[in-house]
C-alpha positions as CSV (number, residue, x, y, z in Angstrom):
1,M,6.8,68.9,-75.3
2,K,3.4,67.4,-76.3
3,R,0.8,70.2,-76.1
4,P,-2.5,69.3,-74.3
5,R,-5.6,68.7,-76.3
6,W,-8.6,70.6,-75.1
7,T,-12.1,69.4,-75.4
8,V,-14.4,72.0,-77.0
9,S,-17.4,72.6,-74.8
10,I,-20.7,74.0,-76.0
11,V,-20.6,76.2,-73.0
12,G,-18.9,79.5,-73.8
13,L,-17.5,80.0,-70.3
14,V,-15.8,76.6,-70.4
15,L,-14.4,77.3,-73.9
16,A,-13.0,80.6,-72.7
17,A,-11.4,79.0,-69.7
18,G,-9.9,76.3,-71.8
19,V,-8.4,78.8,-74.3
20,G,-7.0,80.9,-71.4
21,V,-5.3,77.8,-69.9
22,L,-3.9,76.9,-73.3
23,L,-2.5,80.4,-73.8
24,F,-0.9,80.4,-70.4
25,A,0.7,77.0,-71.0
26,L,2.2,78.2,-74.3
27,A,3.4,81.4,-72.9
28,S,5.1,79.8,-69.9
29,S,6.7,76.9,-71.8
30,D,10.6,76.9,-71.8
31,N,10.6,74.9,-75.1
32,D,9.2,76.7,-78.2
33,S,9.0,73.5,-80.2
34,A,6.2,71.2,-81.2
35,E,7.0,67.5,-81.6
36,R,5.4,64.8,-83.7
37,A,4.3,61.6,-82.0
38,D,7.5,60.0,-83.3
39,G,9.7,62.6,-81.8
40,G,10.5,64.6,-84.9
41,F,10.4,68.4,-84.8
42,V,7.6,70.1,-86.7
43,A,8.4,73.7,-85.9
44,T,10.8,75.5,-83.6
45,R,11.1,79.2,-83.1
46,T,13.9,81.0,-81.3
47,A,15.7,84.3,-81.9
48,A,18.1,82.3,-84.0
49,G,15.5,81.4,-86.6
50,Q,12.6,79.0,-87.3
51,V,12.6,75.4,-88.5
52,V,10.5,75.0,-91.6
53,G,8.5,71.8,-91.6
54,A,9.7,68.4,-90.5
55,P,13.3,67.2,-91.0
56,I,13.7,65.8,-94.6
57,P,15.0,62.2,-94.8
58,V,17.8,62.0,-97.4
59,G,19.9,58.9,-96.8
60,H,22.4,57.4,-94.4
61,S,25.0,59.9,-93.0
62,P,24.5,63.0,-95.2
63,S,28.0,64.4,-95.5
64,G,27.8,67.3,-98.0
65,L,25.4,70.0,-98.9
66,A,25.3,72.7,-101.6
67,P,22.6,74.6,-103.6
68,G,22.1,74.0,-107.3
69,A,20.0,75.9,-109.8
70,S,16.8,74.3,-108.7
71,V,17.5,71.8,-106.0
72,M,19.6,71.5,-102.8
73,W,22.1,68.8,-103.4
74,V,23.0,66.3,-100.6
75,A,25.8,63.7,-100.6
76,N,25.3,60.6,-98.4
77,E,28.5,59.0,-97.2
78,A,27.2,55.7,-96.1
79,D,24.8,55.3,-99.1
80,E,27.5,56.6,-101.5
81,T,24.8,58.6,-103.2
82,L,23.8,62.1,-104.3
83,V,20.2,63.3,-104.0
84,G,18.4,66.6,-104.6
85,I,15.8,68.3,-102.5
86,D,13.2,70.4,-104.3
87,P,12.7,73.5,-102.1
88,A,9.2,74.0,-103.4
89,L,8.2,70.5,-102.0
90,N,10.7,70.3,-99.1
91,D,11.4,66.7,-100.2
92,V,13.8,64.6,-102.2
93,V,13.0,64.3,-105.9
94,G,14.3,62.0,-108.6
95,E,16.5,59.0,-108.3
96,P,19.7,59.0,-106.2
97,V,22.9,59.2,-108.2
98,H,25.5,56.7,-107.2
99,V,28.9,58.3,-106.5
100,G,31.0,55.7,-104.6
101,G,34.1,56.0,-102.5
102,R,32.5,57.5,-99.4
103,P,31.5,61.0,-100.7
104,R,32.4,63.5,-98.0
105,H,32.4,67.0,-99.4
106,L,30.2,68.7,-102.0
107,T,30.0,72.0,-103.8
108,T,28.6,73.5,-107.0
109,G,30.3,75.6,-109.6
110,A,31.0,75.9,-113.3
111,G,27.5,74.5,-114.0
112,S,28.3,71.2,-112.2
113,V,28.1,69.4,-108.9
114,W,31.5,68.5,-107.5
115,V,31.8,65.6,-105.0
116,S,35.0,64.5,-103.3
117,S,35.3,60.8,-102.3
118,L,37.5,60.0,-99.4
119,D,38.3,56.4,-100.3
120,S,38.7,56.6,-104.1
121,D,41.0,59.7,-104.4
122,V,38.8,61.3,-107.0
123,V,36.5,64.3,-107.4
124,T,33.4,63.4,-109.4
125,R,32.0,66.1,-111.6
126,I,28.3,65.6,-112.3
127,D,26.1,67.4,-114.9
128,P,22.9,68.1,-113.0
129,A,20.8,68.0,-116.1
130,G,21.9,64.8,-117.8
131,R,23.6,63.3,-114.7
132,R,26.7,62.6,-116.8
133,R,29.7,62.0,-114.6
134,V,33.5,62.6,-115.0
135,S,36.0,61.3,-112.5
136,I,39.0,63.4,-111.8
137,T,42.0,61.8,-110.1
138,V,43.4,64.1,-107.4
139,G,45.5,63.5,-104.2
140,D,45.2,61.1,-101.3
141,S,41.8,61.3,-99.4
142,P,40.3,64.4,-101.0
143,A,38.1,66.5,-98.8
144,G,36.8,70.1,-99.3
145,V,36.2,71.4,-102.8
146,A,35.6,75.1,-103.7
147,P,34.9,77.2,-106.7
148,A,37.1,80.2,-107.6
149,P,37.4,82.3,-110.8
150,A,38.0,79.9,-113.8
151,S,39.0,77.1,-111.4
152,M,38.0,74.6,-108.8
153,W,40.2,73.8,-105.8
154,V,40.4,70.6,-103.7
155,V,42.3,69.7,-100.6
156,N,43.8,66.3,-100.0
157,Q,43.9,65.2,-96.3
158,D,46.4,62.4,-96.4
159,D,49.1,64.1,-98.4
160,D,48.6,67.6,-97.0
161,T,48.2,69.3,-100.4
162,V,45.9,71.6,-102.4
163,M,45.2,71.1,-106.1
164,R,43.7,73.2,-108.8
165,I,41.2,71.8,-111.3
166,D,40.5,73.5,-114.7
167,P,36.7,73.2,-115.2
168,R,37.2,73.6,-119.0
169,T,39.2,70.3,-119.2
170,S,38.2,68.6,-115.9
171,R,41.9,68.0,-115.2
172,T,44.3,69.1,-112.5
173,V,46.6,71.9,-113.3
174,G,50.2,72.4,-112.0
175,D,51.9,70.8,-109.0
176,P,50.1,70.2,-105.7
177,I,50.6,73.0,-103.1
178,R,51.8,71.8,-99.7
179,V,50.0,73.2,-96.7
180,G,49.5,72.2,-93.1
181,E,48.5,68.8,-91.6
182,T,45.3,67.3,-92.7
183,P,43.7,70.1,-94.8
184,T,39.9,69.7,-94.7
185,T,38.0,72.8,-95.9
186,V,38.9,75.2,-98.7
187,I,37.2,78.5,-99.7
188,F,38.0,81.4,-102.1
189,A,37.7,84.9,-100.6
190,A,39.7,88.2,-100.5
191,E,41.5,87.1,-103.7
192,S,43.0,84.2,-101.9
193,I,42.5,80.5,-101.3
194,W,42.0,79.7,-97.6
195,V,42.6,76.2,-96.2
196,S,41.8,74.8,-92.7
197,N,44.5,72.4,-91.4
198,V,42.9,70.3,-88.7
199,D,45.9,68.6,-87.1
200,D,48.2,71.5,-86.7
201,D,45.6,74.1,-85.8
202,T,46.4,76.5,-88.6
203,L,44.9,78.2,-91.7
204,S,46.9,78.5,-94.9
205,R,46.4,81.5,-97.2
206,I,47.4,80.9,-100.8
207,N,47.9,83.2,-103.7
208,P,46.0,81.5,-106.5
209,R,48.2,83.1,-109.2
210,S,51.6,82.3,-107.8
211,K,50.3,79.1,-106.1
212,R,52.3,79.9,-103.0
213,V,51.3,80.0,-99.3
214,M,51.3,83.7,-98.4
215,K,50.6,83.2,-94.7
216,T,50.1,80.6,-92.1
217,I,47.7,81.7,-89.3
218,R,47.4,79.9,-86.0
219,V,43.8,79.4,-84.8
220,G,42.0,77.2,-82.3
221,D,42.0,73.4,-81.6
222,Q,41.0,71.4,-84.7
223,P,39.8,74.0,-87.2
224,L,37.3,72.5,-89.6
225,G,34.8,74.9,-91.1
226,L,35.7,78.0,-93.1
227,A,33.4,80.7,-94.4
228,A,33.7,84.3,-95.6
229,G,31.3,87.2,-95.0
230,G,31.1,90.6,-93.3
231,G,34.5,91.5,-94.6
232,S,36.1,88.6,-92.6
233,I,37.1,85.0,-92.6
234,W,35.3,82.8,-90.0
235,V,36.7,79.5,-88.7
236,S,35.1,76.9,-86.4
237,N,37.3,75.1,-83.9
238,R,35.8,71.7,-83.1
239,E,37.6,71.0,-79.9
240,D,37.5,74.5,-78.5
241,D,33.8,75.0,-79.1
242,T,34.6,78.4,-80.6
243,V,34.4,80.4,-83.8
244,M,37.2,82.8,-84.7
245,R,36.9,85.9,-86.8
246,I,39.9,86.8,-88.9
247,D,40.7,90.1,-90.6
248,P,42.0,89.3,-94.1
249,A,43.8,92.7,-94.2
250,T,46.0,91.8,-91.2
251,N,45.7,88.0,-91.2
252,R,45.0,88.2,-87.5
253,V,42.3,86.7,-85.2
254,V,40.2,89.7,-84.1
255,R,37.4,87.9,-82.1
256,T,36.8,84.5,-80.5
257,I,33.1,83.6,-79.9
258,R,32.0,80.6,-77.9
259,V,29.3,78.4,-79.5
260,G,27.9,74.9,-78.9
261,D,29.5,71.5,-78.6
262,R,31.9,70.6,-81.4
263,P,31.1,73.1,-84.1
264,L,31.7,72.0,-87.7
265,Y,31.1,73.4,-91.2
266,L,29.7,76.9,-90.8
267,K,28.3,79.5,-93.4
268,V,27.6,83.2,-93.5
269,A,24.4,84.8,-94.8
270,E,22.1,87.7,-93.9
271,Q,24.6,89.3,-91.6
272,A,24.9,86.2,-89.6
273,V,27.3,83.3,-89.2
274,W,25.4,80.0,-88.9
275,V,27.2,77.4,-86.9
276,P,26.2,73.7,-86.7
277,N,27.2,72.1,-83.4
278,S,27.6,68.4,-84.0
279,G,27.9,67.4,-80.3
280,D,24.6,68.8,-79.2
281,G,22.5,68.9,-82.4
282,T,22.0,72.6,-82.4
283,V,22.7,75.6,-84.7
284,S,24.1,78.8,-83.2
285,R,23.7,82.2,-84.9
286,I,26.3,85.0,-84.6
287,D,25.6,88.6,-85.6
288,T,28.4,89.8,-87.8
289,E,27.9,93.4,-86.7
290,T,28.1,92.7,-82.9
291,N,30.1,89.4,-82.9
292,R,27.5,88.1,-80.4
293,R,25.3,85.1,-80.5
294,V,21.7,85.7,-81.3
295,G,19.2,84.0,-79.1
296,R,19.3,80.4,-77.9
297,P,20.8,77.7,-80.1
298,L,18.2,76.1,-82.4
299,R,17.7,72.3,-82.0
300,V,17.7,70.4,-85.3
301,G,18.4,66.8,-84.4
302,R,20.8,64.4,-82.7
303,S,23.7,66.1,-84.6
304,A,24.2,69.2,-86.7
305,D,27.1,68.9,-89.1
306,R,27.0,71.0,-92.3
307,I,25.2,74.1,-93.4
308,A,24.4,75.4,-96.9
309,I,22.6,78.7,-97.8
310,G,20.1,78.7,-100.7
311,F,16.5,79.4,-101.8
312,G,16.1,81.9,-99.0
313,S,16.9,79.4,-96.3
314,V,19.6,77.8,-94.1
315,W,19.9,74.0,-94.6
316,V,21.5,71.8,-92.0
317,T,22.5,68.1,-92.2
318,S,22.2,65.7,-89.3
319,A,24.4,62.7,-90.0
320,A,23.1,60.9,-86.9
321,D,19.5,61.2,-88.1
322,G,20.0,60.9,-91.9
323,T,18.1,64.2,-92.4
324,V,18.3,67.8,-93.6
325,T,16.5,70.5,-91.7
326,R,15.4,73.8,-93.3
327,I,15.6,77.0,-91.3
328,N,13.9,80.3,-92.1
329,A,16.7,82.7,-91.4
330,Q,14.2,85.6,-90.9
331,G,12.2,83.6,-88.4
């Protein structure tokens, strides 16, 4: 909503009246956002948080997001590049790093940036200081990558497997572990490797020492995002528009929470689960203590796809807009 501009009068009474009308307009507005003339959001405040500054242009179809030591790293699928956002400037710094192969997922660990490329069947390990790259051949159509103690783990969507990478050698170790259909996201939590299997609506829980699937857990329709926090595992179900909370002590779903349209890759921070809703371009916030949504969903763009936590903020990609939006979680 464009806010009216008020002409300052030299007459005090007119000034007071103008200010009063302005305050009334602000107080009675249903939309707490200010828009630039080009339609971009400058600041939006709800109980779910506050957008900090304008959305940051990063490239075409940002597809991965993870914090490094001094920058927030972003992979752009269409550009096949990796860029870094300086949190002090709220802007991209340095030259893009070409990755290739449609980079889709991104994480950091073992002093490196790790990027999986859907079309090249490799995970690229990048030294953030010297930008030196090592290509590690993995399975067919690699997706999620996650750090664990003395290891990195990657899921391969088209051969339904999980593989372990030794960061000391940058090589895969042992045989692939077979999981469900189309594994997409992987995390380490509760001494286990957890994998979301999109096409059979399950999670696989793996013992990293024995490399065996300990439990297969049925969840909602098309589980994509996985995150750990508040003593639980959280999964977003894209086609159900829900988030499920799983107790790792029992491997059971203990709560189902409705969120926005087509939730994707969620994260947990500050006693909250942050959920990007790709279908309506909003972020939902769930209180881990009450299992309830906090406030109205926060609008960030035409889509909201991935979330990362770092530098005291929540960062959200919008593939449709080619931007990353920064949210003050305490707002």
